[in-house]
C-alpha positions in Angstrom: 0.0 0.0 0.0 2.8 2.4 0.8 4.4 1.7 -2.6 1.2 2.8 -4.3 1.1 6.0 -2.4 4.8 6.7 -2.9 4.5 6.3 -6.7 1.5 8.6 -7.0 2.1 11.4 -9.6 3.0 14.7 -8.4 1.2 17.7 -9.8 3.1 20.9 -9.8 0.9 24.0 -9.6 3.1 25.9 -12.1 2.5 23.2 -14.8 -1.2 23.4 -14.2 -1.2 27.2 -14.4 1.0 27.2 -17.5 -1.2 24.7 -19.3 -4.4 26.6 -18.3 -3.0 29.9 -19.6 -1.9 28.3 -22.9 -5.4 26.8 -23.4 -7.2 30.0 -22.5 -5.0 32.1 -24.8 -5.4 29.6 -27.7 -9.2 29.5 -27.4 -9.3 33.2 -27.0 -7.4 33.6 -30.3 -9.5 30.9 -32.0 -12.7 32.7 -31.1 -11.4 35.8 -32.9 -10.9 33.8 -36.1 -14.4 34.4 -37.6 -14.2 38.1 -36.7 -10.8 38.4 -38.4 -12.2 36.5 -41.5 -15.2 38.8 -41.6 -13.1 42.0 -41.4 -10.6 40.9 -44.1 -13.5 40.0 -46.4 -15.4 43.2 -45.7 -12.3 45.3 -46.5 -11.8 43.3 -49.7 -8.4 41.9 -48.6 -9.3 38.2 -48.9 -12.3 36.8 -50.8 -14.5 34.0 -49.3 -13.6 31.7 -52.1 -9.9 31.8 -50.9 -11.0 30.5 -47.5 -12.9 27.7 -49.2 -10.0 26.9 -51.5 -7.6 26.6 -48.5 -10.0 24.7 -46.2 -7.9 21.5 -46.3 -4.8 23.5 -45.5 -6.5 25.2 -42.6 -7.7 22.0 -41.1 -4.2 20.5 -41.2 -2.8 23.6 -39.5 -5.6 23.6 -36.9 -4.8 19.9 -36.1 -1.1 20.7 -35.8 -1.7 23.6 -33.5 -4.2 21.6 -31.4 -1.5 18.9 -31.0 0.9 21.6 -29.7 -1.6 23.2 -27.4 -2.9 19.9 -25.8 0.5 18.6 -24.7 -1.0 15.1 -24.9 -0.1 12.3 -27.3 -3.8 11.2 -27.3 -5.7 11.9 -30.5 -8.9 12.3 -28.6 -7.8 15.4 -26.7 -6.3 16.8 -29.9 -9.6 16.4 -31.7 -11.5 17.9 -28.8 -9.5 21.1 -29.4 -9.4 20.9 -33.2 -13.2 20.3 -33.8 -14.4 23.6 -32.3 -11.7 25.6 -34.0 -12.6 24.0 -37.3 -16.2 24.9 -36.7 -15.1 28.5 -36.0 -13.2 28.5 -39.3 -16.4 27.3 -41.1 -18.4 30.0 -39.3 -15.8 32.5 -40.5 -16.2 31.3 -44.1 -19.9 32.0 -43.9 -19.2 35.4 -42.3 -16.8 36.3 -45.0 -19.4 35.4 -47.7 -21.9 37.6 -45.9 -19.3 40.4 -45.7 -18.7 40.2 -49.5 -22.5 40.4 -50.2 -22.7 43.4 -47.9 -19.7 45.0 -49.5 -21.1 44.5 -53.0 -24.5 45.8 -51.9 -22.9 48.9 -50.4 -20.9 49.4 -53.6 -24.0 49.1 -55.8 -25.9 51.5 -53.5 -23.2 54.1 -53.8 -23.2 54.1 -57.6 -25.1 56.8 -59.3 -28.1 55.7 -61.3 -28.2 56.6 -65.0 
């Protein structure tokens, strides 16, 4: 019984705080992704079709970043982080398409009628 208690894992509060801060910052940045995609499309810097074209690349990058953030070799925890971020990317794609429609409508409304 004493051997089991002696081999118990030690949790260091610094590691827990470090991991928590990394996860909080990563998700905070991830939730800004749709806003950033909307703004870049609204300004005409990036078109929504570009986001659609690079969807596969974005998913691979998201999975790699999720692997770095989770610090866990388990695929399950990596996917638990990657799936919401991928959903946010898809939401951003929709927001960028909406921004393009609004931008073109604003441009048409500003044109003088003949």
